[in-house]
N, C-alpha and C positions, 0 to 999 in steps of 0.2 A: 358447401361441405368444409368443415374445419380441418386444418392441416395437422398432421402428427406433431407432437412436441419435438420430435427429432429434427424437424425442419427449422425450428427457431430457438430452442434452448441453447444449443452449443454456440451459435453465432451471437445470441443476445448476451451471454456471459463473457464471451470473448470481447464484445463491444463494451461491456461494463468494465473489464479489467484494463483494456488497452489505454484509455485516456488517463487512468490513475498512474500508470507507469510512465506515460509520456510526461505528465506534469511533475512527478516526483523523482524520476531518474533521468530521463532524456534531457529535461530542462537543465539539470545540474551539469551534465556532461557538456551540453552545448554552451552554457554560460562560462564554464571553465575554459573552453576552447576560445571563447571571445575575450579572454583576459580578465575576467572578474576575479578579485582576490578571494581567498578561502573564507575569510570572515564574512564578507558581503554575500558570497555565494551561498553559504549555509543559512544565513539569516533570511535572504530573499526567497530561497526555495522552500524554506519552512513557512514563511508568511503566506505564500500563494497556496499552501496546502490547508489553510484554515477552514475552507468550506466543509471538509470532511469531519472537522471537529464540531461544527455547529449545525450540521445538516438536520438533526432531530427537531430544530426550532421551526423549520418550514415544512416539515413532513405533513402537518394538517392541511397546508395549502395544496400540496400534490394530491392529497387524499380527497379533496373536496372540489377542486377546480378542474374542469375537463375530465378526460379519462387517463388511466395509466398508459394506455397505448399512445395517446396523443403526446404525453410528456416524454415517452421514450423516443419517439421519432423527432420531436422538436429539439430535445437536448442533443441528440446525435447530430442533427443538422447544424446546431450552433457550434458543437465541438469541431465538426468538419470545417466550417467556415473559419474558426479560430486558427486551426492548423494551416489552412491555406493563406490566411492573412499573415501569420508568422513567417511563412516562406516568402511572401511578397515584400514585407517591410523589414526583414532582419538585417541589421547592421550593428556595428559596435557603437554607433552614435544614437541608436534608437532603442536602447534597452528598456526604457520606460514603456514604450509601446509594446515591446515583446512581453514584458512581465505582465502588463495589463491583459494581453491576449491569453497568456497562460492562466491568469486569475479567472478570466471568463470561462475558459475550458474547465478549470477546476470546479467552479460553481455549477456549471452544467453537468459535469461528471458526477458530482455528489448528488445532484437532483436526479440524475439518471439512475443512480444506485437505489434511491427510494422508490422510484416508479417501477424499475425492473423487478425488484424484490416483491413489491406489491402485486404487480401483474402476474408474477409466477404463482402467487397464492390464489389469485382470482381465476386464472385460466386453467388451473389444474385442480383435480380433486386430491384428497389426502393421499390416496394410494399412489397417484402419479407424482405428487410432490416428493414423497419418500423415495420413489424409484429413480428420480432424476437428480437427487442431491449430489451424488457422485459425479454425474455428467457436468452439472453447472460448475462445480468446484474445479474439475479437471480443465475445462476450457477457460476458466479464469486464470488458472496457472499457465495455460498455453499462451495467454495474452501476456503474462509476466515474462515468459521466455522471449516472446516476440518483441516486447517493449524494451526489456533490459539487455537483450542479446542481439536479435536480428537487426533492429533499427540502428543500434549503435555500431555494429559491424558494417552495415550498409554505409553509414556516414563515413566510417574510416576508409572503406574502399574507394568511395567517391572522392574523398579528400586527396588520395594519392594521385588521382588523375587530374583533378581540378587544381591541385596545389593551393587551395584556399579553404580554410575552415568555414568561412561565411558562405561561399558558393556551395560547399558540400552540404551544409545544413539546410540551405534553401531547397536544394534538390531533394534532400531527405524528407523535408516536411511536405513538399509537393507529393512525393510518393506516399507518405503517411495520410495526407488528406484524401488521396485517391482511394485508399483502403477504407477509410472512414466513410467516404461518400458511398462506396459500394455497399457497405453495411447498412447505411441509412436507407438507401433505395430498396434494398432487399427486405428489411424489416417493415418498411411501409407497405410492402406487398404481401408478406407472409404472416405477420403477426395476427392472431385471431382477433376479431372485433368483439371481444368479450367485455361486458360491463357488469358492475356490481348490481345485483337486483334487490338487495335488502335495504329497507328504509326509504323514506321519501327524500327527494332532492332538497326540499326546503329545510328539513331539520338536520340534515347530514352535517353541515359545517358546525352547528352548535354542539352536536353530540361528539364530533371528532375533537374539537377544542377542549370540551369538558373532560373527555377521556384522557387527552394529553396532559392536562393539568393534574388530574387525579393520579395518573401514572408517575408523573414527575415528583409529586409530593410523596407518594408511597415509596418511591425508590430511596429517598433520603431519610425515611423513617424506618427502613428495614433494619433488622437486627444485624449487627456486624458491618454496617455501612461504612464506617470510618476505616476499618481494616481493609475492606474491599477496595475502597478508593485509593488508599495508600499502596496496596498491592498492584492495582492497575496502572498507577503512575510510575512505580519504581522497579517493578519486576524485570523489565527489559531495558533498564537504564543504560547498562554498558553498550548494548547493541545500538540503542538510540543515539548515543554519542558517536558511534563509529560510522553510521550509515552515510552521512553527508560527506565524510572525509575519505571514503574509499577511492572514488575516481581521482580526486586531487592527489592522493598518495600514489596511485598507479601512474598518473601522467606526469607529475613533477619530476624533473631530472634528479639523478642520483646525487648531484652536487647540492641540491636543495633538500635532501633527505628522502626523496621519493624513489620509485622503482624505474622511472624512465620508460614506461611501456606506452604503446599506442592504443587507439580506440578498439582496434580489432582484437588485440590481446585481452583488453578489459571485457569486451562483449562476450568473447568465448569463455574466459575464465570465470567471470562473475555472473554474466547474464545467461550462460548456458550450463556449464559444469557446476557452478555454484548453486544455481536454481534447482538443478537436478538433485544435488545433494540435499538441498533444503526440503524438497518434496519427499525424498526417501526418509529423511529424518522425521518429517511430519507423520508419515505412514506408520513408522515404528513407534512414534510417540503415542498415536491413537491406540495402537494394539496394546502397548504397555499399560496405559491407563485403564483400558477395558478389562485387563486381567488383574491389575493390582488395586484399582481404585485411585481416585485423585489424591486423597490425603497421603497415602503411602508413597505415591509417585512423585509428589512435589519436591522433596529434597534432592532426589537424583536428577530430576529435570532442571532444577535450579543450577546444579553443578554442570549439567550438560550445556546449559545456556551460557554459562559464564567462563568456565575453564578454557575452552578453545580460544578465548580472546588473547591468550598469551602468544598466539602465532603472530600477532601484529607487532609487538615490540621486537620479536625475533626478526621479522622481515625488515623493520625499520633500521635495526642496528647491524644486521648481517648483510643486507642488500644482496640477496642471492640473485644471480643472473639467470638461473634455470627456470623456465616457465613451468616445468614439471613440479619443482619444489614449491613455487608460488601457488600453482593450481592446487596442489595437495593441501597446503595450508588453508587456502580459501575454502576448499571443499570440506575440510575438517571442521572449520568454524561454522559453515552453513549447515552441515549435518547436525552439529550440536545445537545450533539455534533452532532448526526445524523441530528436533526432538523436544527441546525444552519449551518452545513456544506453544506446543500443543497443550501444555498445562495451563497456559494463559487463557486460551480459548475455552477450555473445559471449565476453568474457574468462572469465567464470565457467564457461561451457560448455567452453571450451578447457582450462581448468585441471582440470576435473572428469573429463576423458577418461581411460578406463582401466577396470579390472575392477569398481571400486566407483562407477561413474559416477553412479548415482542418489543414493547416500548422500553422496558428495562434493559433489554439487550442493546437496543439502539443507543441508550444513554451510556452503557458500558463501552460501546465502540467510540463514543465521543471522548471518553477518558483514554481509550487506547490511542486515538489520534493525538491527544494532548501529550501523552507520554513520549511520543516521537517528536512532536513539534518543538517543545521547550528545550530538550537537550540538543536537538539538531540546530536550533537557532544560535546557540552559543558555541557549538563545537568548532566552527571555523576560527573564531577569535581565540579559543583556547589553543588550537593548533598553531596559530601564528605566534602566540605568546610562548609556547613550550617547545615548538618544533615537533616533528612527527614522533621521534623516540619518546620525548617527554609526554606528549599527548596520549600515545598508546599505553604508556605506563600508568597515566591517570585513569584510563579506561579500565585497566586491570584492577586498580585499587577501588574503582567504583563498584566492582562486583559485590563488595560488602553490603551495598544497599539491597541487592537482589536477595542475599541470604537473610537479611533482617526482615524484609517484608514477607518472604516465604514463611519464615517462622511464625510471624504474626497471623498470616492468612490460614496456615494449617491448623492453628488453634481453634478457628471458627468453622472448620469442616467436620462433618460427621463421618464421611467415608470417602 
C-alpha cells in the first residue's frame, strides 16, 4: 500500500534545501571562523557552488540510469558521509580536504535536486502535484531557516562552551550529519517505489539526450533570448555582490569596519528574522504580480529589490550598537529583496513557456546560479580593496544595472 504524499513530500524538500544552505551559507561562516580572508572566502565558496550552475548537463544521466528513488537515497547518503567527514577532518591546516568534501556535497545536492523534482512529477498525478506545490516550497524554506539560522546559532552556542571554533564546528557537523542520516534512512523506507512506465528501457537514453539537445537549441533561438539572458544575469546583481560579505561584515570587529557581532546574533538576525522577512516579501510579491501582471509590476519590484541596499552603507558608516536597529535594517532589505525577487522567478517562468517548458526553466536556473556565482566570486576582493563602506557604496551604485535590464526585459513582455 502506497503511503500518503504527506509522509514524504515535506521531508524530501527539507532534505533538498538543507544541503544547499549548508554548502552556500554554513561553509562561508565556518571558513571565516577558521581565518580565511574575505577575498579567498568569497571566491572559494562561489567555486564550490558551481554544480548548481551546470546541473542541467547531467540531468539526462539521472533520467536514464537507475530510478529517481535510487538517486535520491544515494545522494542523501553521500551528503551525509560528506558532512561526517568534514567533522572528522576539519582543521585550519586541512582546508583543501574540507573544500573538496563541500564540493562533493554540492555535486550530490545538485543531483538530488534533479532526482527529487523528477520523482515528484512521477509519483504524483497532476492534481496532487498542484496541491502540494505550496507544501514543498514551505519545507524548502524551513530548511533555509534551519540551515542559515539554527545550525549557525548552534555552532555559536557550542563555541562558547568549547572555546574553540574548530571544536564547535566539528560538533556542529556531527549534529548535522545525524539529521541527514535520519532523513536518508527515513526516505529509504517511505518513498514510494514508483517507476516510469512509458517507453522502453533501450530507447529511453537516446530519446532523453535528443530531447535535451532539442530543448537547448530551441532555448537560444527563442525570441527575446538575449534580453532574457541579460536580465537573468544582472537583475539581482546588487544582492549577489552582498551575499558573500554579510557574515564577514557582521563578524569583523568595529575597528576593521564590521559590526563585531557573534554567530548567534548573525543566525538570529539574518537566518531567522531576515528569512522570515524574505518569505513575507515573497508572498506579497506573488500577490502583487497576480493582480497587476508581470510587466506592470517589474519597475516597482526592481525598486524594491535595490533601494533597501542603502541600509548597508548606513550600517558600515554609523556602526550602530543596537541589535534592534541592525535587525530592522536587515529585515527591511530582505523584505524588499523577497518582494522584488518574485519578479525574477515569474520572468523565468514566462520566458520558459512552450513545448520545452521544464528544460527551458532548468536552463534559466543555470543562469540564475551564474548570476550569483560571478559577482560573489569577486565580492571579497572588492571589499578588501575598498573597505566595507566603499564596498557597500559600490553595491548601491550597481543598482543601475538592475534598472537597465528591467527596462530591457519589460519591452519584451506582453503582460
